[in-house]
C-alpha positions in Angstrom: 44.5 42.6 -35.3 42.7 41.6 -31.7 39.7 40.4 -32.0 39.0 40.3 -28.2 39.8 42.7 -25.5 42.5 41.6 -23.3 41.5 41.9 -19.9 44.8 39.8 -17.9 47.9 38.1 -20.2 48.6 34.7 -20.0 51.5 32.8 -20.4 52.7 32.1 -24.0 51.7 28.9 -25.5 49.2 28.5 -22.1 45.5 26.7 -23.0 44.3 30.4 -21.9 46.6 32.3 -24.2 45.6 30.1 -27.4 41.9 29.9 -26.3 42.0 34.2 -25.9 44.3 34.3 -29.0 43.6 31.4 -31.7 42.1 33.8 -33.8 44.8 36.5 -34.4 47.3 33.6 -34.0 45.2 31.9 -37.5 45.3 35.7 -38.6 48.9 36.1 -39.0 49.3 32.4 -40.1 46.8 33.4 -43.7 48.4 36.6 -44.2 51.8 34.6 -44.1 50.5 32.4 -46.7 49.0 35.4 -48.8 52.2 37.0 -48.6 53.7 33.5 -50.3 51.8 34.6 -53.7 54.2 37.5 -54.0 57.5 35.4 -53.6 59.4 34.2 -56.3 59.7 30.0 -55.6 56.0 30.1 -53.6 53.3 30.8 -55.9 52.3 26.9 -57.1 52.1 26.1 -53.0 50.1 29.1 -52.3 47.8 28.9 -55.0 46.9 25.5 -54.3 45.9 27.0 -51.1 44.2 29.5 -52.2 41.9 28.7 -54.9 40.8 25.5 -56.4 43.0 24.1 -59.5 41.2 23.5 -63.0 41.5 19.9 -64.2 39.3 19.8 -67.0 39.1 23.1 -70.0 35.6 22.2 -72.0 35.8 22.8 -76.0 32.6 24.5 -75.7 33.3 28.4 -75.1 36.6 27.3 -72.9 34.4 26.7 -69.9 36.9 25.7 -67.2 35.3 22.6 -65.0 36.9 21.0 -62.0 36.5 17.7 -60.3 37.8 16.6 -57.0 41.5 15.4 -55.8 43.6 15.5 -53.0 44.4 18.8 -53.6 41.0 19.6 -52.6 42.3 18.7 -48.9 44.5 22.2 -49.1 42.5 24.3 -50.3 39.3 23.1 -47.6 42.7 24.2 -45.3 43.1 27.4 -46.1 39.7 28.0 -46.2 39.2 26.5 -42.7 41.4 29.1 -40.9 39.4 31.8 -42.9 36.1 30.4 -41.5 38.0 30.7 -37.6 39.0 34.2 -38.4 35.2 34.9 -39.7 33.8 33.3 -36.8 35.9 35.3 -34.4 34.5 38.4 -36.4 31.1 37.7 -35.8 31.4 37.3 -32.3 33.7 40.4 -31.5 31.9 42.2 -33.4 28.2 41.7 -33.3 27.3 38.8 -31.2 28.8 40.0 -28.2 27.7 43.8 -28.3 24.3 42.0 -28.4 25.1 40.2 -25.4 26.0 42.8 -23.6 22.8 44.3 -23.6 20.9 41.3 -22.9 22.6 40.4 -20.1 21.4 36.2 -20.7 22.4 33.6 -18.5 25.3 31.6 -19.1 23.3 28.6 -20.6 21.4 31.3 -22.4 24.3 33.1 -23.7 25.6 30.1 -25.1 22.6 29.1 -26.9 22.5 32.5 -28.5 26.1 33.1 -29.5 25.4 29.4 -31.2 22.3 30.7 -33.1 24.0 33.9 -34.1 26.8 32.0 -35.5 24.6 29.4 -37.4 22.1 32.4 -38.6 24.6 34.4 -40.4 26.2 30.8 -42.1 22.6 29.7 -43.2 21.9 32.8 -44.6 25.0 32.7 -46.9 24.7 29.4 -47.8 21.1 29.6 -48.9 21.4 32.4 -50.6 24.4 31.4 -52.3 23.0 27.6 -53.2 20.1 29.7 -54.8 22.0 31.6 -56.8 23.7 28.5 -58.2 20.5 26.5 -58.5 19.1 29.7 -60.6 21.8 30.1 -62.6 22.6 26.2 -63.1 19.0 25.8 -64.1 18.5 22.6 -61.4 15.4 24.2 -60.6 13.9 24.8 -63.8 14.6 21.2 -65.5 14.4 18.7 -62.1 15.7 15.8 -64.4 19.1 17.2 -65.1 19.4 16.5 -60.9 20.4 12.7 -62.0 20.7 12.5 -66.0 24.4 12.3 -67.5 25.6 11.0 -63.8 28.1 10.6 -63.4 28.8 14.7 -62.6 32.4 14.5 -62.2 33.2 17.9 -64.0 31.8 20.9 -61.9 31.8 24.6 -62.9 33.7 27.2 -60.3 30.6 28.1 -57.8 29.9 24.5 -57.1 33.1 23.0 -56.3 34.1 26.4 -54.5 30.4 26.3 -52.4 31.5 22.4 -51.6 34.7 22.9 -50.2 33.7 25.9 -48.3 30.8 24.0 -46.7 33.2 21.3 -45.8 35.9 24.0 -44.4 33.2 25.6 -41.8 32.0 22.6 -40.3 35.3 21.0 -39.7 35.8 24.3 -38.4 33.3 24.0 -35.9 35.2 21.0 -34.6 37.9 23.2 -32.7 35.2 26.0 -31.9 34.0 24.0 -29.4 36.9 24.0 -27.4 37.9 27.9 -28.4 34.5 28.9 -27.3 34.9 26.8 -24.4 31.0 25.1 -24.3 29.6 23.1 -21.8 30.3 19.6 -21.4 26.4 19.0 -22.0 26.3 20.9 -25.1 29.1 19.1 -26.7 27.5 15.8 -27.4 24.5 17.8 -29.3 26.5 20.4 -31.3 29.2 17.1 -32.0 26.2 14.9 -33.7 25.0 17.8 -35.9 28.2 18.9 -36.9 29.1 15.0 -37.9 26.1 14.6 -39.7 26.7 17.8 -41.9 30.5 16.7 -42.7 28.8 13.3 -43.4 26.6 14.3 -45.9 28.1 16.9 -47.4 31.3 14.6 -47.9 28.9 11.7 -49.3 27.9 14.1 -52.2 31.2 15.4 -53.3 32.8 12.6 -53.8 29.9 10.1 -54.8 29.3 13.1 -57.9 25.4 13.9 -56.6 26.9 17.1 -56.2 23.1 18.5 -57.9 21.2 16.6 -55.9 23.1 17.8 -52.9 22.8 21.1 -53.8 19.1 21.3 -53.5 18.7 19.1 -50.4 21.2 21.8 -48.8 19.3 24.6 -49.7 16.4 22.9 -48.1 17.7 22.2 -45.1 19.7 25.6 -44.7 16.3 27.1 -45.0 14.5 25.3 -42.7 17.3 25.8 -40.0 17.5 29.2 -41.0 14.2 29.7 -39.4 14.9 28.0 -36.7 18.0 30.3 -35.4 15.7 33.2 -36.0 13.0 32.0 -34.0 15.3 31.0 -31.3 17.0 34.6 -31.5 13.8 36.1 -31.4 13.0 34.2 -28.3 16.0 34.8 -26.0 15.5 38.9 -27.0 11.8 38.2 -25.8 10.2 35.6 -24.5 6.8 36.2 -25.6 7.5 35.5 -29.5 6.7 31.8 -30.0 4.7 32.6 -33.4 8.3 32.4 -35.1 8.2 28.5 -33.8 5.2 27.6 -36.0 6.4 29.2 -38.5 9.6 27.1 -38.2 7.4 23.8 -37.3 5.5 24.2 -40.6 8.5 24.6 -42.8 10.9 21.6 -41.1 7.9 19.0 -42.0 8.0 20.3 -45.7 12.0 19.7 -46.2 11.6 16.5 -44.2 8.8 15.4 -46.9 10.6 17.0 -49.9 14.3 15.6 -48.7 12.9 12.2 -48.8 10.6 12.9 -52.0 13.7 14.2 -53.5 15.5 11.5 -52.6 13.6 8.5 -53.7 13.2 10.5 -57.0 16.6 11.1 -57.9 18.3 8.5 -56.4 15.9 5.2 -55.9 13.9 5.9 -59.3 16.5 8.2 -61.6 19.3 6.4 -61.2 18.3 3.2 -61.2 16.9 3.1 -65.1 20.3 5.1 -66.1 22.2 3.3 -68.7 25.5 3.0 -66.9 25.1 0.8 -63.9 28.1 -0.3 -62.2 31.2 0.5 -60.3 33.7 2.4 -62.2 36.1 4.2 -60.0 38.4 5.9 -62.7 34.9 7.5 -64.3 33.4 8.1 -61.0 30.5 6.0 -61.6 29.1 4.5 -58.5 25.7 3.9 -59.5 25.1 0.2 -58.1 22.3 -1.2 -56.1 24.4 -1.5 -52.6 25.3 2.3 -52.9 21.9 3.9 -54.0 20.5 1.6 -50.9 23.1 2.9 -48.6 22.6 6.6 -49.4 18.7 5.9 -49.3 19.0 4.6 -45.4 21.4 7.6 -44.9 18.9 9.5 -45.9 15.9 7.9 -44.0 17.6 7.2 -40.9 18.7 11.0 -40.9 15.4 12.6 -41.2 13.6 9.9 -39.2 16.2 11.0 -36.1 15.1 15.0 -36.8 11.3 14.0 -36.9 11.9 12.1 -33.3 14.0 15.3 -31.9 11.4 17.5 -33.6 8.4 15.4 -32.0 10.6 15.6 -28.5 11.0 19.6 -29.0 6.7 20.1 -30.1 6.2 17.9 -27.0 8.4 19.2 -24.4 7.0 22.9 -25.6 3.2 21.5 -25.5 4.2 20.5 -21.5 5.8 23.7 -20.7 3.0 25.6 -22.4 0.3 23.5 -20.5 2.2 24.1 -16.7 2.0 27.8 -17.9 -1.7 27.8 -18.6 -2.5 25.6 -15.3 -0.5 28.0 -13.1 -2.1 31.5 -14.1 -5.4 29.6 -14.2 -4.8 28.6 -10.4 -3.7 32.1 -9.6 -6.5 33.6 -11.2 -9.0 31.1 -9.2 -7.3 31.2 -5.8 -9.8 34.1 -3.3 -7.7 36.3 -1.1 -7.8 35.6 2.3 -10.8 37.6 4.2 -9.2 40.4 6.6 -10.4 39.6 10.3 -13.0 41.6 11.5 -13.1 44.4 13.9 -15.3 43.3 17.2 -17.0 47.1 18.8 -15.5 46.3 21.7 -12.1 46.6 20.4 -9.3 44.6 17.7 -8.0 41.2 17.2 -4.2 40.9 17.9 -2.2 37.4 17.9 -5.7 35.6 18.0 -6.5 37.7 21.2 -9.3 40.2 21.4 -8.0 43.8 22.6 -9.9 46.8 23.7 -9.3 50.2 22.3 -7.3 50.8 25.2 -5.4 47.5 24.7 -7.2 46.0 28.1 -8.6 42.6 28.3 -12.4 43.5 27.9 -13.5 40.4 30.1 -15.5 41.9 32.8 -13.4 42.2 35.7 -14.3 39.9 38.8 -16.3 41.7 41.9 -14.3 41.4 45.0 -16.3 39.3 47.5 -17.5 41.9 50.5 
């Protein structure tokens, strides 16, 4: 299964060889793991990699519930490989074909690929998180976001959602190397990758999975609007209205995130009966941890708002500059053509007669 066209062959295990064939190598590794499911002595190991293992069975209706543990690392590793394969599939069979038609510059090509990948991911994640919120009833009963804390035992779809989220954002780190991202772009992409990993891991490990689902849904919908707007801008620079719609959703998401966090963590958990730190029960409901979580969220939202304001100011300056250039070009009068003289015409500042001779009167010879 070849994901990229081979224009040139490279020595085995060289840097260029690994970059060009990393998806094929990972795909072969995944096939090897899946074959292990059919072997006699390896199903336990491969099941731990491919499937979330149940850790608690509820007696009511025999519903299987899960909680986190060290085996999650193996599951995350497997779906880390799956994310690399899916990244290559989207790049090869969707984005590269569009890039060949658009003929973008190298810098725009990099941003187009980034927005294309994130657009697919945010679309899938926002639909998936919304489906979980509807089926679990968290939207109809907002108080369930903090009641009966800690939420140690999770349904399969909730646990699987968090594991795949961690796997995807972890896979984004080596993709910076595989996609040959420019040094100027690496720091910017590392910032939001690390922020996503930090917030997802905090919500998962601190048993704030219900609040996290709502926040991730809001964030992914907002980011989906931004990347759609950027894709439309790269296809046609006259598409600017989508950025205005994204700006409204961005501000709403920031306000909704802060409101929900103060409501759930600042007031809901503060009034809960089970106050204190209990690692065995998964209870992290202490004043210090609540204040740390609120401070982390507030700092992140403030940083995002600061970047948003800078982005809008840059767009406003560019718009004013374009308007000034257009106004100057419209008011600029064209040069008047030189008038044709009755005696001849002007050529290089010299008046010439119709026959090419100078029209000046000749001096009469003295007798």
